[in-house]
C-alpha positions, -999 to +999 in steps of 0.1 A: +790-576+007+761-585-014+738-557-026+700-562-027+682-555-059+670-522-045+705-513-032+720-519-065+695-496-082+702-469-056+740-475-062+736-469-101+714-439-096+739-422-073+770-433-094+791-406-109+779-397-144+800-403-175+809-373-198+820-367-234+824-339-258+813-343-294+829-320-319+807-322-351+823-315-384+796-289-390+776-268-366+745-285-351+712-268-340+707-291-310+671-282-303+659-283-338+678-314-346+672-336-315+643-318-302+619-331-329+620-365-310+599-349-282+563-360-284+546-331-268+555-308-238+551-336-213+570-364-230+586-386-204+613-396-227+625-363-238+626-330-220+639-296-231+650-277-200+665-243-211+696-250-233+697-287-220+680-316-239+673-346-217+666-381-231+656-413-213+669-443-234+669-480-231+703-494-243+716-530-246+732-525-212+701-511-195+683-477-190+703-444-192+696-407-190+715-384-215+718-347-211+730-327-241+741-291-243+755-271-271+785-248-263+807-230-286+801-254-315+805-285-292+778-308-278+786-317-241+770-349-231+764-363-196+750-397-190+737-417-159+728-453-153+741-487-164+737-478-200+756-446-198+786-456-219+763-468-247+741-436-246+771-415-250+782-436-281+748-425-296+754-388-294+770-383-329+741-399-347+715-381-325+732-350-336+732-357-373+767-373-378+750-399-402+730-372-420+742-370-457+729-341-477+751-348-506+734-336-538+708-315-520+701-283-538+682-257-518+683-232-546+656-250-565+629-231-545+631-197-530+613-209-497+637-237-494+668-217-502+657-190-475+650-216-449+683-234-454+702-200-453+685-192-420+688-228-406+722-240-417+726-261-386+696-282-390+704-318-392+683-351-393+686-371-362+689-408-360+681-427-327+686-463-339+657-473-316+635-489-341+607-503-319+604-472-297+598-452-330+574-478-343+554-480-312+552-442-310+541-439-346+513-466-342+499-448-312+497-415-335+478-433-362+446-414-372+443-393-341+452-358-330+486-350-317+470-341-284+455-376-280+487-394-292+509-373-269+487-380-239+486-419-247+523-420-251+529-402-219+505-424-200+518-457-212+556-449-210+551-435-175+532-465-164+551-492-180+585-479-188+614-478-165+624-447-144+654-429-157+684-424-134+701-391-126+691-356-117+664-352-143+645-319-143+613-339-138+606-376-136+615-394-168+610-428-181+626-448-210+600-465-232+594-502-225+609-529-244+589-551-268+582-578-242+566-552-219+544-537-246+531-571-253+520-575-217+501-543-212+465-554-203+435-542-223+422-520-196+455-499-197+453-494-233+417-483-229+425-460-199+453-444-222+428-438-250+444-460-275+420-479-298+419-517-299+432-517-335+463-497-325+469-518-294+467-550-312+490-537-339+516-528-312+513-562-294+517-581-328+546-561-339+562-566-305+562-604-309+587-597-338+605-567-323+640-580-326+635-594-360+619-561-373+649-542-360+673-565-378+654-565-411+650-525-410+686-519-402+697-543-429+674-527-456+694-508-482+670-479-491+636-465-484+615-488-505+631-519-489+624-504-454+588-498-464+585-534-475+599-546-441+574-524-420+543-526-442+545-564-443+532-562-407+495-561-401+481-527-393+513-507-405+509-486-435+531-462-456+525-433-430+536-454-400+566-467-419+577-432-428+574-418-393+595-448-381+621-443-407+623-406-399+629-410-362+649-443-359+669-440-391+672-403-399+659-412-434+664-381-455+639-392-480+610-404-460+576-386-467+546-393-444+520-399-471+485-398-456+492-372-430+463-349-422+482-317-425+515-323-443+504-322-480+486-291-474+516-273-457+540-285-485+515-273-511+512-240-495+549-234-491+560-246-526+530-237-548+510-212-528+480-234-524+471-267-507+474-299-525+469-336-520+494-365-515+500-369-552+506-331-556+528-330-526+550-360-542+551-340-575+563-308-558+590-327-539+601-348-569+630-324-577+646-333-543+643-371-548+666-387-520+662-356-498+625-351-495+624-353-457+650-326-456+628-303-477+599-310-454+619-302-423+630-269-439+595-261-448+585-266-412+614-246-399+606-217-423+575-208-403+552-207-434+518-221-425+486-224-445+460-199-430+434-220-411+399-215-425+380-244-410+375-261-377+404-281-363+401-318-363+380-326-333+395-354-310+374-386-309+374-404-276+366-441-283+362-447-244+328-429-247+314-452-272 
């Protein structure tokens, strides 16, 4: 019997899931480690449903849904879809298996020492999904998180592929580069993405495969920055955000972020600072600066807000 395309899709969706158990060498705080990938509470690619973290991913074999739960020091993983086997293979990296903190000294500052003591299971996740991370970072350029999360949700839900399995709500894997290239101008406009950002994503999508190869082959942070910033419309902030999500880069620093330098300055020096001051404060942890930033954010220390929040600017009203 020959199945139609629709019947094949139904068969895949209803197929029995694959399961695995990952036993990390060190404890992993699943939600603090992998949960950072969620772009807002309504992200269609990442959902936190109680103790279970759900991910909709695109693999070389096709789209898959991955559900992760921590239990007694183990990460129990269940995957659905044609890419289920590949999705299970990514679980160790998602949970920080490639995260190397060799040489990291938390004792250099009391705030970092205290946060490291209170969050010993925090790891740096690595998705390996370069273009997904790049597209997401471009959408987040120079806008508020609320705007960026809304645009990401709109575009991925409209142009991504529905995730299989019993997801807690409809989930979608981000589209591949070819689909990003085909998104019409009116759809970008409706999502609230400015023309400069949509053009940057479209141009980058033309070289999606070569960007991924070059970035994965780059030996260190500066080389990775050279790969990404050689693309029109991509600066050092976008490069760092991509490195953090796709590669779990322990030294990436998002220079040019609206809030980050202030938060780092307040935590490490008791006063806000600029990007140069932030880099000076982080210098003792060269090679592990992203880890320090993550520990600062996990510490709960926040600079008191004294002025108005950044107001969202909607270019659709111009």
